C-alpha positions in Angstrom: 100.3 146.5 74.0 101.2 148.1 70.7 98.7 150.3 68.7 98.7 147.6 66.0 97.8 144.9 68.4 95.0 147.1 69.8 93.7 147.7 66.3 93.7 144.0 65.5 91.9 143.2 68.7 89.1 145.6 68.3 88.9 145.3 64.4 88.4 149.0 64.2 89.4 150.1 60.6 92.8 151.6 60.3 91.5 153.8 57.5 87.9 154.6 56.6 87.4 156.9 53.6 83.7 157.8 53.1 82.3 159.5 50.1 85.5 161.5 49.6 85.4 164.3 47.0 88.7 166.2 46.1 88.8 169.2 43.7 91.6 171.4 42.4 90.8 175.0 41.8 92.3 177.1 38.9 91.6 180.6 37.9 89.1 179.3 35.3 87.2 176.5 37.1 87.0 173.9 39.7 88.3 170.6 38.5 86.9 167.6 40.4 89.7 165.0 40.7 88.0 162.4 43.0 84.2 162.0 43.5 82.2 159.9 46.0 85.2 157.7 46.8 84.9 155.2 49.7 87.4 152.6 50.9 88.0 150.8 54.2 91.3 149.2 55.3 91.3 146.9 58.3 94.2 146.1 60.5 96.9 144.1 58.8 95.0 144.4 55.5 96.6 145.3 52.1 94.3 147.1 49.7 95.3 147.7 46.1 94.2 150.8 44.2 94.3 150.4 40.4 93.3 152.3 37.3 94.8 154.3 34.4 96.9 157.5 34.7 94.7 160.4 35.8 92.0 158.3 37.4 92.7 159.9 40.9 94.8 157.1 42.6 97.6 159.4 43.8 95.1 162.2 44.6 93.4 159.8 47.1 96.8 159.0 48.7 97.7 162.7 49.0 94.3 163.3 50.4 95.0 160.8 53.2 98.3 162.5 53.8 96.6 165.9 53.8 99.1 167.0 51.3 97.1 168.4 48.4 99.1 171.6 47.8 97.7 175.2 47.5 95.1 174.4 44.9 93.8 171.1 46.1 90.9 170.8 48.6 88.7 168.2 50.1 85.2 169.4 49.2 83.1 166.5 50.6 83.3 163.3 52.7 85.6 162.2 55.4 88.9 160.4 56.0 89.1 158.6 59.4 92.4 157.2 60.7 91.8 155.0 63.7 88.3 156.5 64.1 89.6 160.2 64.0 88.5 162.5 61.1 91.8 163.8 59.6 90.0 166.6 57.8 89.2 168.1 61.2 92.7 167.8 62.6 95.1 170.7 63.2 98.4 171.0 61.3 100.2 170.1 64.5 98.1 166.9 64.9 98.7 166.0 61.3 102.5 166.5 61.8 102.4 164.1 64.7 100.6 161.4 62.5 102.6 161.7 59.3 105.8 159.7 59.2 105.1 158.1 62.6 101.7 156.5 62.2 101.1 156.9 58.4 104.1 156.7 56.1 104.2 157.0 52.3 106.6 155.5 49.7 106.8 157.3 46.4 107.6 156.1 42.9 110.9 157.8 42.6 113.2 157.0 45.6 115.6 159.8 45.0 112.7 162.2 45.5 112.6 161.0 49.2 116.3 161.0 49.9 118.5 164.0 50.7 121.5 163.7 48.3 123.8 165.5 50.8 123.2 163.3 53.8 124.5 159.9 54.6 121.9 157.1 54.7 122.3 156.3 58.4 121.7 160.0 59.3 118.6 160.2 57.2 117.1 157.0 58.7 118.0 158.0 62.3 116.3 161.4 61.8 112.9 159.8 61.8 112.7 158.3 65.3 114.8 161.2 66.7 112.2 163.6 65.3 109.0 161.7 66.0 109.9 159.8 69.1 112.7 161.9 70.7 115.0 158.9 70.5 118.7 159.5 71.2 121.2 159.3 68.4 122.8 156.0 69.4 119.5 154.1 69.7 118.2 155.7 66.5 121.3 154.5 64.6 121.0 151.0 66.1 117.4 150.9 65.0 118.5 152.2 61.5 121.0 149.3 61.3 118.3 146.7 62.2 115.9 148.1 59.5 118.6 148.0 56.9 119.2 144.4 57.7 115.4 143.8 57.6 115.2 145.2 54.1 117.8 142.7 53.1 120.7 145.0 52.2 124.1 143.5 52.3 126.8 145.0 54.7 124.4 147.3 56.7 127.3 149.3 58.2 128.6 150.3 54.7 125.1 151.2 53.6 124.7 153.5 56.6 127.9 155.3 55.8 126.9 155.7 52.0 125.3 158.6 50.2 122.2 157.9 48.1 124.1 158.2 44.8 126.3 155.3 45.8 123.4 153.0 45.8 121.5 151.4 42.9 117.8 152.2 42.3 116.7 149.0 44.0 118.9 149.7 47.0 117.6 153.3 47.2 113.9 152.0 47.2 114.8 149.6 50.0 116.2 152.4 52.0 113.0 154.5 51.5 111.0 151.5 52.7 113.3 151.2 55.7 112.8 154.9 56.4 109.0 154.5 56.2 109.1 151.7 58.7 111.4 153.4 61.2 108.5 154.4 63.4 106.6 151.2 62.8 103.6 153.0 61.2 100.1 151.6 61.3 99.4 152.5 57.7 101.9 152.3 54.8 100.9 154.0 51.5 102.9 152.8 48.5 102.5 154.9 45.3 103.8 152.9 42.3 106.9 151.9 44.4 108.4 149.5 41.8 107.5 151.2 38.4 111.1 152.4 37.7 112.7 149.1 38.8 113.8 145.9 36.9 111.4 143.0 37.2 113.9 141.0 39.3 114.4 143.9 41.7 110.6 144.5 41.7 110.1 140.8 42.7 112.5 141.3 45.7 110.8 144.5 46.8 107.4 143.0 46.6 108.4 140.0 48.6 110.1 142.3 51.1 107.0 144.5 51.5 104.8 141.4 52.2 107.2 140.0 54.7 107.6 143.3 56.5 103.8 143.8 56.5 103.4 140.5 58.3 106.3 141.2 60.7 105.1 144.7 61.8 101.4 144.2 61.3 101.3 147.1 59.0 98.2 147.9 56.9 98.9 148.9 53.3 97.3 151.0 50.6 99.2 149.8 47.4 98.7 152.1 44.4 99.7 150.4 41.1 98.6 150.0 37.4 100.1 146.5 37.5 97.3 144.0 38.2 99.8 141.2 38.6 101.5 143.0 41.5 98.2 143.7 43.1 97.4 139.9 43.0 100.7 139.1 44.7 100.6 141.7 47.4 97.0 142.6 48.3 94.0 141.1 50.1 91.5 143.5 48.6 91.3 145.7 45.5 89.6 148.9 44.5 89.4 149.8 40.8 89.2 153.5 39.9 88.1 155.2 36.7 87.9 158.9 36.1 87.8 159.9 39.8 85.4 157.3 41.0 85.7 153.8 42.5 83.9 151.6 40.1 84.5 148.2 41.7 85.7 147.0 45.1 86.1 143.5 46.6 88.6 140.9 47.6 91.3 140.1 45.0 89.7 136.7 44.3 86.2 138.3 43.9 87.3 141.0 41.4 89.8 138.8 39.5 87.5 135.8 39.1 84.0 137.4 39.3 84.5 140.9 38.0 81.3 142.9 37.9 82.1 146.1 36.2 82.7 146.6 32.4 85.9 148.7 33.1 87.5 146.0 35.2 86.8 143.5 32.4 88.2 145.9 29.8 91.4 146.3 31.9 91.9 142.5 32.0 91.3 142.2 28.3 94.0 144.7 27.5 96.8 142.9 29.4 98.8 140.0 28.0 97.8 137.1 30.3 99.0 133.5 29.6 97.1 132.2 26.5 97.0 135.6 24.8 98.5 135.5 21.2 99.0 138.3 18.8 97.4 136.2 16.0 94.8 133.8 17.4 93.9 135.6 20.7 94.9 139.3 20.4 94.4 141.9 23.1 91.5 144.1 23.0 92.2 147.8 23.6 89.6 149.9 25.3 88.0 152.1 22.6 87.9 155.9 22.8 89.8 158.0 25.3 89.9 158.7 29.0 87.7 161.8 29.7 89.2 165.0 30.9 88.0 166.0 34.4 85.8 168.9 33.1 84.5 166.8 30.2 83.0 163.9 32.0 79.8 162.5 30.6 76.4 162.5 32.3 75.7 159.3 34.3 78.4 156.6 34.0 81.9 158.0 33.4 82.8 154.8 31.5 79.6 154.9 29.4 81.1 156.3 26.1 83.7 153.5 26.1 81.4 150.6 27.4 80.2 147.6 25.3 77.1 147.3 27.4 76.0 151.0 27.5 72.2 151.6 27.3 71.0 155.1 26.5 68.3 156.5 28.8 69.6 154.2 31.7 73.4 154.6 31.9 73.4 158.3 31.2 70.4 159.3 33.3 72.1 160.5 36.5 74.8 159.7 39.2 75.3 156.0 39.5 75.9 154.7 43.1 78.1 151.8 44.2 75.8 148.7 44.4 76.4 145.6 46.5 76.9 142.4 44.5 74.4 139.9 45.9 75.9 136.9 47.8 79.5 138.4 48.0 80.5 140.2 51.1 82.2 143.7 50.6 82.0 143.3 46.8 80.4 146.4 45.2 80.1 147.7 41.6 79.2 151.1 40.2 77.2 149.6 37.2 73.4 149.4 36.9 73.6 146.4 34.5 76.1 144.1 36.1 73.4 141.4 36.8 72.3 141.4 33.1 75.8 141.0 31.6 77.2 137.6 30.4 80.6 138.0 32.0 81.9 134.7 30.5 81.2 135.7 26.9 84.3 136.2 24.7 85.2 139.7 23.6 83.4 140.8 20.4 86.3 142.9 19.1 88.9 140.2 19.0 89.8 139.8 15.3 92.2 136.9 14.6 95.0 137.3 11.9 97.3 135.1 10.0 100.9 134.8 11.2 103.3 137.2 9.5 105.5 135.2 7.1 109.1 135.3 8.1 111.4 136.2 5.2 115.2 136.3 4.6 117.8 137.5 7.0 118.0 141.4 6.9 120.3 142.0 9.9 123.2 139.9 11.1 125.5 140.6 14.1 128.7 138.6 14.3 130.8 138.7 17.5 130.0 142.4 18.1 131.7 144.0 21.1 131.3 147.5 22.4 133.7 148.8 25.0 134.0 152.3 26.6 137.3 153.7 27.9 137.1 156.0 30.9 139.7 158.1 32.6 140.4 157.5 36.3 141.7 160.9 37.1 139.7 164.0 38.0 138.2 165.4 34.8 140.0 162.8 32.8 143.4 163.9 33.9 146.1 161.3 35.1 145.7 157.7 36.3 145.1 154.5 34.4 141.9 154.3 32.5 139.2 151.8 32.9 137.2 149.7 30.4 133.4 149.4 30.5 132.5 146.2 28.6 128.9 147.1 27.6 128.5 144.4 24.9 130.5 141.2 24.7 130.5 138.9 21.6 126.9 139.6 20.4 125.9 137.2 17.6 122.4 136.8 16.2 120.4 137.5 13.1 116.9 139.0 12.4 114.6 138.2 9.5 112.1 140.1 7.5 108.7 140.3 9.2 110.0 138.9 12.4 109.7 140.3 16.0 112.8 139.6 18.0 112.6 140.6 21.6 115.7 141.6 23.6 115.2 141.2 27.4 117.3 141.7 30.4 117.8 144.0 33.5 119.1 147.5 33.3 122.8 147.5 32.6 122.7 144.3 30.6 123.6 146.1 27.3 120.2 146.2 25.6 120.3 150.0 24.8 124.0 150.0 24.0 123.5 147.4 21.3 120.6 149.5 19.9 122.8 152.6 19.8 125.5 150.8 17.9 122.9 149.4 15.4 121.5 152.9 14.9 125.0 154.4 14.4 124.8 156.6 17.4 127.9 154.6 18.6 130.4 152.5 16.6 131.3 148.9 17.5 134.7 148.2 19.1 135.0 145.0 17.1 132.9 142.4 15.2 130.6 142.9 12.2 127.1 144.2 11.6 125.6 143.3 8.2 122.5 145.3 7.2 121.3 143.8 3.9 124.9 142.5 3.4 126.4 146.0 3.9 128.8 146.4 6.8 127.8 149.3 9.1 129.6 148.5 12.4 132.1 151.3 12.2 130.1 153.9 10.2 128.5 156.6 12.5 125.0 157.8 11.7 126.2 161.1 10.2 128.4 159.2 7.6 125.7 156.7 6.7 123.8 156.9 3.4 120.3 158.4 3.7 118.6 155.1 2.6 120.6 153.3 5.3 119.5 155.7 8.0 115.8 155.7 6.8 115.7 151.8 6.7 116.7 151.5 10.4 114.6 153.7 12.7 113.9 153.8 16.4 110.8 154.3 18.6 111.8 155.5 22.0 110.6 154.7 25.5 109.3 158.1 26.5 106.9 159.8 23.9 107.0 163.0 25.9 110.7 163.7 25.3 110.9 162.8 21.5 108.7 165.4 20.1 109.5 169.1 19.6 107.0 171.0 21.7 107.1 174.1 19.4 106.2 172.3 16.2 102.8 170.8 15.0 102.5 167.1 14.7 102.2 167.4 10.9 105.3 169.6 10.6 107.4 167.1 12.6 106.5 164.2 10.3 107.0 166.4 7.2 110.5 167.3 8.5 111.4 163.7 8.7 110.2 163.2 5.1 112.4 166.1 4.0 115.5 164.6 5.7 114.8 161.2 4.1 114.3 162.8 0.6 110.7 161.6 0.5 108.5 163.4 -2.0 109.3 165.9 -4.7 107.0 168.7 -3.6 105.5 170.2 -0.4 102.1 168.9 -1.6 103.5 165.3 -2.0 105.1 165.3 1.4 101.9 166.7 3.0 99.9 163.9 1.4 102.4 161.3 2.6 102.2 162.8 6.1 98.5 162.4 6.1 98.9 158.8 5.0 101.3 158.2 7.9 98.7 159.5 10.3 96.2 157.1 8.7 98.8 154.3 9.2 99.0 154.9 13.0 95.2 155.4 13.2 95.3 159.1 14.2 92.7 161.6 12.8 94.1 163.7 10.0 93.0 166.8 11.9 95.8 166.0 14.4 98.3 167.4 11.9 97.6 170.8 13.1 97.8 170.0 16.8 100.8 170.7 19.1 102.2 167.8 21.1 100.9 169.2 24.4 97.4 168.7 23.0 98.0 164.9 22.7 97.8 162.1 25.3 100.8 159.9 25.9 99.5 157.1 23.6 98.8 159.6 20.9 102.3 161.1 21.2 103.8 157.5 20.9 101.7 157.0 17.7 103.2 160.2 16.2 106.7 158.8 17.1 105.8 155.6 15.3 104.6 157.6 12.2 107.8 159.5 12.1 109.9 156.3 12.4 108.1 155.0 9.3 108.4 158.3 7.3 111.4 156.9 5.3 110.0 153.5 4.7 111.8 151.9 7.6 112.5 148.2 7.1 113.9 147.6 10.6 112.4 149.3 13.7 114.2 149.2 17.0 111.4 149.8 19.7 113.2 150.6 23.0 110.6 150.0 25.7 108.0 151.7 23.6 105.0 151.0 25.8 106.4 150.9 29.3 105.4 154.6 29.9 101.8 154.0 28.8 98.7 152.7 30.6 97.8 149.1 30.0 94.9 149.9 27.7 97.0 152.3 25.6 99.8 149.6 25.6 97.4 147.2 24.0 96.5 149.7 21.3 100.0 150.7 20.5 101.2 147.1 20.5 98.4 146.1 18.1 99.4 149.1 15.9 103.0 147.9 15.7 101.7 144.4 14.7 99.3 145.8 12.1 102.2 147.8 10.4 104.5 144.9 10.6 101.9 142.7 8.7 101.3 145.4 6.1 105.0 146.3 5.5 106.9 143.1 6.4 108.9 145.2 9.0 111.5 143.6 11.2 110.8 144.7 14.8 113.6 144.6 17.5 111.5 144.9 20.6 113.6 145.9 23.7 111.7 145.3 26.9 111.8 144.2 30.5 108.1 143.3 30.5 108.1 139.6 29.7 104.3 139.5 29.6 104.3 141.7 26.4 107.4 139.8 25.1 105.6 136.5 25.3 102.6 138.0 23.6 104.2 139.6 20.5 107.6 138.1 19.9 108.6 135.3 17.5 112.0 134.9 19.1 113.6 136.1 22.3 117.2 137.0 23.1 118.1 137.2 26.8 121.1 139.4 27.7 123.0 139.6 30.9 126.0 141.8 31.5 126.7 142.3 27.9 126.4 138.7 26.9 123.6 136.7 25.0 122.9 134.0 27.6 119.8 132.5 25.8 118.3 132.7 22.3 115.4 130.8 20.8 111.8 131.1 19.7 109.3 132.3 22.3 108.0 128.9 23.3 111.5 127.6 23.7 112.6 130.5 26.0 109.4 130.4 28.1 109.5 126.7 28.7 112.3 124.5 30.3 115.2 124.1 29.7 116.1 127.6 30.7 119.2 129.4 31.3 119.3 129.9 35.1 119.0 133.7 34.6 116.0 133.3 32.2 114.4 131.0 34.9 114.8 133.8 37.5 113.5 136.5 35.1 110.3 134.5 34.3 109.8 133.8 38.1 109.9 137.5 38.7 107.0 138.3 36.2 103.8 139.3 38.1 100.8 137.5 36.4 97.3 138.8 36.9 95.7 135.3 36.9 94.6 133.5 40.0 94.8 130.2 38.2 98.5 130.5 37.4 100.9 129.1 40.1 104.5 130.4 40.0 107.8 129.0 41.4 109.5 131.9 43.4 113.1 132.5 42.6 114.2 135.8 44.0 117.6 136.9 42.8 119.9 138.2 45.5 122.2 141.2 44.6 122.5 143.4 41.6 124.1 143.0 38.2 127.9 143.2 38.7 129.7 146.2 37.3 130.6 146.1 33.6 133.9 147.8 34.6 134.8 144.9 36.8 132.8 141.8 35.6 133.2 138.6 37.6 135.5 135.9 36.2 134.1 132.9 34.5 130.3 132.9 33.9 128.9 136.5 34.1 125.9 135.2 36.1 127.8 133.0 38.6 127.6 135.5 41.5 123.7 135.3 41.5 123.1 131.7 40.2 121.3 129.2 42.3 122.5 126.3 40.1 126.2 127.0 40.5 126.7 124.5 43.3 125.5 121.7 40.9 128.4 122.2 38.5 131.5 120.3 39.5 134.6 122.0 40.6 134.8 125.8 40.3 134.1 125.8 36.5 131.5 128.6 36.8 134.0 130.9 38.5 136.9 130.3 36.2 135.7 129.7 32.7 133.3 131.4 30.3 130.6 128.9 29.4 130.1 127.8 25.8 127.0 128.7 23.8 125.3 125.3 23.6 123.2 124.4 20.6 119.9 122.7 21.6 117.3 121.3 19.3 115.3 123.6 17.1 117.9 126.5 17.1 117.6 127.0 20.8 120.9 128.2 22.4 121.9 128.6 26.1 125.3 129.9 27.4 125.7 127.7 30.5 128.0 125.0 32.1 125.0 122.8 33.2 125.0 119.5 31.5 122.3 118.5 29.0 120.7 116.1 31.6 120.7 118.9 34.2 119.1 121.3 31.8 116.5 118.7 30.8 115.6 118.2 34.6 114.4 121.8 35.0 110.8 122.3 36.1 108.4 124.8 34.6 108.3 128.2 36.3 104.5 128.4 35.6 101.8 125.9 36.2 98.0 126.0 36.0 96.0 125.5 39.2 92.8 123.6 38.6 89.5 124.3 40.4 89.9 121.1 42.6 93.2 122.4 43.9 
């Protein structure tokens, strides 16, 4: 009988964390990272751990692995694995458990793979080390696991080095490695954050299937509530080092009983949210630093229901919610709150008027020529077709979202527009001025200042040795704004007002700012020259959901005030549905669908759009979704497939007569209302498509 079967039969918890406290010790002070944390995982159960960055999720995971480094220390409580207290184990006992009975999958797959070893050798090493398995048996097991994680051609994969695999394939190998010894507990720390939404959907489905197959219990750490809904049985919500609510997924999603949980849900774009009529509500204030936590409830200073003299009186315990088994809340007032009341802070606004066309792209192509020989010497060159026949326009005051997987050409198009690259062919008209073959260093100052960019990672876009104010003033100097230093300083302070940062932040260094605050500085700098068009390249993907809501609202406020045209590049279709007026879907350099948001999010779809929508995790138990998991990766832009670029992954291809999809590029069909789809499917076939999303009623 296996260990998993024994656990399931006895119903002994796989993992039992009781009143765990973890601190990190510096020369100055003790920094409590996790306090009074309790969580139980039963055999075969998947528990989700959610919360903002810095709340202690990963510290809990490292505590379970007993891998807290030199400065980290468990200062209270216990961690029991199969009834044994891990805090009392010797290093030798821990080594026997790690990797064999408890395995961990990290966010960045390459951090777990040895770049100098073939995949097969790395996988085989696990059972050879933990179970003394011979090499031949270990390689056979490795091949079986590679097939289990749905990688094509397992023998080729086993012979490959990590750099020869895509990000999604690398993550599947890391999952296979974690499962090589059939662990009882699998810890997943943001395992899909760096992956495309379609790859993420495949990984999530894979993890669920393997959990069922091997009877593995899981601790799934994520900031994505939609993923937790799709993968987990139970959920634990963390805030500032503490568990604030625990329960089944249905209990917490449908009957939340902590103000922080409610605030999290109000800051994510669920179906029905609208930037004008039902805007997101950002959580006010900032996340407390570990040594600056308030007395009493940690969430108190940001809570709508805070009562002085009660909520700030002393430590608040977890309290059982009456009538709901294993549902607990760290709130003294949860039974006095009207959880069905609409948010007070939701302020509706008028739709931004859409003006004249300010940007037009006509049949724009961008090719890169590479040399085949070593260091560019000898051999025939290759052509990378990054963008193929891009044609669209953007209007004043409009938000046009550009979506698609990594490698589809989104960022290349942005570089060409910004002048960081020049187009191979076609025309780009900015206010009727052709700019397609003019690099940024040769563009006029007013052209450069009118088209600006907000980048994905706010940490990399600011100079760490310059104050915030000086960085904005430097942009004003470059754009020729202001005649004197005093005028430029006043304009800098106005820009801080624009992005809702205190003027005192002008004297701060970037290291003194949070991620969301840094992104606001990046936005202020983008508007320093009076930008009319802003290219936002994944501007909120590196931010917590509550900060996402605030930054998204800021962009919308600035757009309404200035009539800015926003080109919003994103893989997050939830945010796209919430804030965009029109959506352009790209695949392998082509525009495959273009229309207003309602058109793109409802049938008829391009088959690729349909698969993209199906991959979106939605944090709503009342939404039912058709599952369409794409097999394979985007083909190489060096060697694109003949015919339709999507035909190698399309589930509709068999319904097109002959081999049209494999031989001919489909036309861009014009549907009613300006909706365009690049597909060989007939009008009647497109009309027969069913919605990806449907609402489940209470009776169902």
